[in-house]
C-alpha positions in Angstrom: -33.7 -47.0 34.1 -33.0 -43.6 35.7 -32.8 -43.3 39.4 -35.0 -40.8 41.3 -33.4 -37.5 42.2 -32.8 -37.1 45.9 -31.7 -33.5 46.0 -35.3 -32.1 46.4 -34.9 -30.1 43.1 -38.6 -29.9 41.9 -37.7 -29.7 38.2 -35.5 -32.9 38.5 -38.2 -34.7 40.5 -40.8 -33.9 37.9 -38.7 -34.9 34.9 -37.6 -38.1 36.5 -41.2 -39.0 37.4 -42.2 -38.3 33.8 -39.4 -40.5 32.4 -40.5 -43.3 34.7 -44.1 -43.0 33.7 -43.2 -42.8 30.0 -41.0 -45.9 30.1 -43.5 -47.9 32.1 -46.7 -46.8 30.4 -45.9 -45.0 27.1 -46.8 -41.4 26.2 -50.4 -41.7 27.3 -49.3 -42.3 30.9 -47.5 -38.9 31.0 -50.4 -36.7 31.9 -49.7 -33.6 34.0 -51.9 -35.0 36.8 -50.1 -38.4 36.9 -46.6 -36.8 36.7 -47.4 -34.3 39.5 -48.7 -37.2 41.7 -45.7 -39.3 41.0 -43.4 -36.4 41.8 -45.3 -35.6 45.0 -46.3 -32.1 43.7 -49.4 -30.3 42.5 -50.2 -30.0 38.7 -49.7 -26.1 38.7 -46.0 -26.7 39.4 -45.6 -28.4 36.0 -47.2 -25.5 34.2 -45.0 -23.0 36.1 -41.8 -24.9 35.4 -42.4 -26.3 31.9 -45.3 -24.3 30.4 -47.3 -27.3 29.2 -47.0 -31.0 28.5 -44.9 -30.4 25.4 -42.5 -28.4 27.4 -42.3 -31.2 29.9 -41.6 -33.8 27.1 -38.8 -31.5 25.8 -37.3 -31.7 29.3 -37.7 -35.5 29.2 -35.9 -35.6 25.9 -33.0 -33.4 27.3 -32.7 -35.9 30.2 -32.6 -38.8 27.8 -29.9 -37.1 25.7 -27.9 -36.4 28.9 -28.0 -40.1 29.8 -27.2 -41.1 26.2 -24.2 -38.7 26.0 -22.9 -39.9 29.4 -22.8 -43.5 28.0 -21.2 -42.4 24.7 -18.5 -40.4 26.5 -17.8 -43.2 29.0 -17.1 -45.5 26.0 -15.1 -42.9 24.1 -11.4 -43.8 23.4 -9.6 -40.8 21.8 -6.8 -43.1 20.5 -8.3 -46.5 19.9 -6.0 -49.4 18.8 -8.7 -50.6 16.4 -10.9 -47.8 15.1 -13.1 -50.2 13.2 -13.9 -52.1 16.3 -14.5 -48.8 18.1 -17.1 -48.0 15.4 -18.8 -51.4 16.0 -18.9 -50.7 19.8 -20.3 -47.2 19.2 -23.0 -48.4 16.8 -24.0 -51.2 19.2 -24.3 -48.8 22.1 -26.6 -46.5 20.2 -28.8 -49.3 18.9 -29.0 -50.9 22.4 -30.1 -47.6 23.9 -32.9 -47.3 21.3 -33.9 -51.0 21.5 -34.0 -51.1 25.4 -35.6 -47.7 25.9 -38.1 -47.3 23.0 -40.4 -44.7 24.5 -37.6 -42.4 25.6 -35.8 -42.9 22.3 -39.0 -41.9 20.4 -39.4 -38.7 22.5 -35.8 -37.8 21.9 -36.1 -38.3 18.1 -39.1 -35.9 18.0 -37.5 -33.2 20.3 -36.8 -29.8 18.8 -35.9 -27.7 21.8 -32.6 -25.8 22.2 -31.3 -28.2 24.9 -32.1 -31.3 22.9 -30.6 -29.8 19.8 -27.3 -28.9 21.5 -27.1 -32.5 23.0 -27.9 -33.9 19.5 -25.0 -31.9 18.0 -22.7 -33.1 20.8 -23.6 -36.7 20.0 -22.9 -36.0 16.3 -19.5 -34.5 17.2 -18.5 -37.8 18.9 -19.6 -39.7 15.7 -17.7 -37.4 13.4 -14.6 -37.8 15.7 -14.8 -41.6 15.2 -15.2 -41.1 11.4 -12.2 -38.7 11.3 -10.0 -41.3 13.1 -11.0 -43.9 10.6 -10.1 -41.5 7.8 -6.8 -40.7 9.4 -5.9 -44.4 9.6 -6.8 -45.0 6.0 -9.8 -47.1 6.8 -12.6 -45.2 5.1 -13.8 -46.3 1.7 -16.3 -43.4 1.3 -16.3 -39.7 2.1 -16.5 -38.7 5.8 -19.9 -37.1 5.5 -21.4 -40.0 3.6 -19.9 -42.4 6.1 -21.5 -40.5 9.0 -24.8 -40.6 7.2 -24.6 -44.3 6.6 -23.8 -45.0 10.2 -26.7 -42.9 11.5 -29.2 -44.3 9.0 -28.4 -47.9 9.7 -28.5 -47.3 13.5 -31.8 -45.5 13.4 -33.2 -47.9 10.8 -32.2 -50.9 13.0 -34.1 -49.4 16.0 -37.2 -48.5 14.0 -37.4 -51.9 12.3 -36.9 -53.7 15.6 -39.8 -51.9 17.3 -42.1 -52.2 14.2 -41.6 -55.9 14.1 -44.0 -58.1 16.3 -42.1 -59.2 19.4 -42.4 -62.9 18.5 -40.8 -62.3 15.1 -37.8 -60.2 16.2 -34.4 -61.8 15.4 -31.3 -60.3 17.0 -29.4 -61.5 13.9 -31.0 -58.5 12.1 -29.0 -56.1 14.3 -25.7 -57.9 13.6 -26.3 -58.1 9.8 -27.2 -54.4 9.7 -24.1 -53.5 11.7 -21.7 -55.6 9.5 -23.4 -54.2 6.3 -22.6 -50.7 7.6 -19.0 -51.7 8.4 -18.6 -53.1 4.9 -20.1 -50.0 3.3 -17.9 -47.5 5.0 -14.6 -49.2 5.8 -11.9 -51.1 4.0 -10.8 -54.6 4.9 -7.2 -53.3 5.2 -6.2 -49.6 5.7 -5.0 -47.7 2.7 -1.2 -47.3 2.7 -0.5 -43.5 2.5 2.2 -44.0 -0.1 -0.2 -45.8 -2.4 -2.3 -42.6 -2.9 -0.9 -39.3 -3.9 -2.0 -35.9 -5.3 -4.1 -33.1 -4.1 -7.1 -35.3 -3.3 -5.1 -37.6 -1.0 -3.5 -34.6 0.7 -6.9 -33.0 1.2 -8.3 -36.1 2.8 -5.3 -36.5 5.1 -5.4 -32.9 6.2 -9.2 -32.9 6.8 -8.9 -36.0 8.9 -6.1 -34.5 11.0 -7.9 -31.2 11.7 -8.4 -30.8 15.5 -11.8 -30.4 17.0 -12.9 -27.2 18.8 -11.1 -24.0 19.0 -7.6 -23.6 17.7 -5.6 -21.1 15.6 -8.6 -20.7 13.2 -12.0 -19.3 14.1 -15.1 -21.5 13.9 -16.0 -19.9 10.6 -12.5 -20.3 9.2 -12.5 -24.0 10.2 -15.9 -24.5 8.4 -14.5 -22.8 5.3 -11.3 -24.9 5.3 -13.3 -28.1 5.7 -15.5 -27.2 2.8 -12.5 -26.5 0.6 -10.8 -29.8 1.6 -14.0 -31.7 1.0 -14.3 -30.3 -2.5 -10.6 -31.2 -3.3 -11.1 -34.7 -1.9 -14.3 -35.2 -3.9 -12.8 -33.8 -7.1 -9.9 -36.2 -6.8 -12.2 -39.2 -6.3 -14.2 -38.2 -9.4 -11.0 -37.9 -11.5 -9.9 -41.4 -10.6 -13.3 -43.0 -11.1 
């Protein structure tokens, strides 16, 4: 649960009051009047700072993403000894966040504002970094993009299924089974020995996995183009060996 802002910043006070009301009473509890009262302010302040209730909920989603990213970055290991175990830990953290904070997670999932979108992309970059480390170590059994999609789909599906199941019928084993099914779908039981695979497709996969994140010698557009070419080469190689 988020702690109340003590700096006196009215925007922070309102957002934190809204998050607390949301998590304690659901979306219906987040009325402008209730939020203003909880923040010790008058309702017009909400309209002045956020425009309307939807604007306030967008700010709530941004706050949720900020907390979510803080947890992800705190857990991040740029050079993990076991990248498969790192994937497990990352998946568990995302699912635990969604399971333990359902109302906030739902608001975050519906958000479409610029701030939430930027935070969402930052979270995806962390995921894609994990996937690239798996690929570089020879652990991936599927393409990087498909692996990322499987990881996201199983995580979101786990949270959705958990909350749509009556509380007295929820079984924590579901989360474990889904996680291990995801691991089995995207990773190998043993890493692929580089010498065992050769040709343009293997070289393309290796180079794509080793490409650095962020700015470098290539511009952002050049990096996107290079990744697209390498993805095509890797996919063509996989098809030719099918």
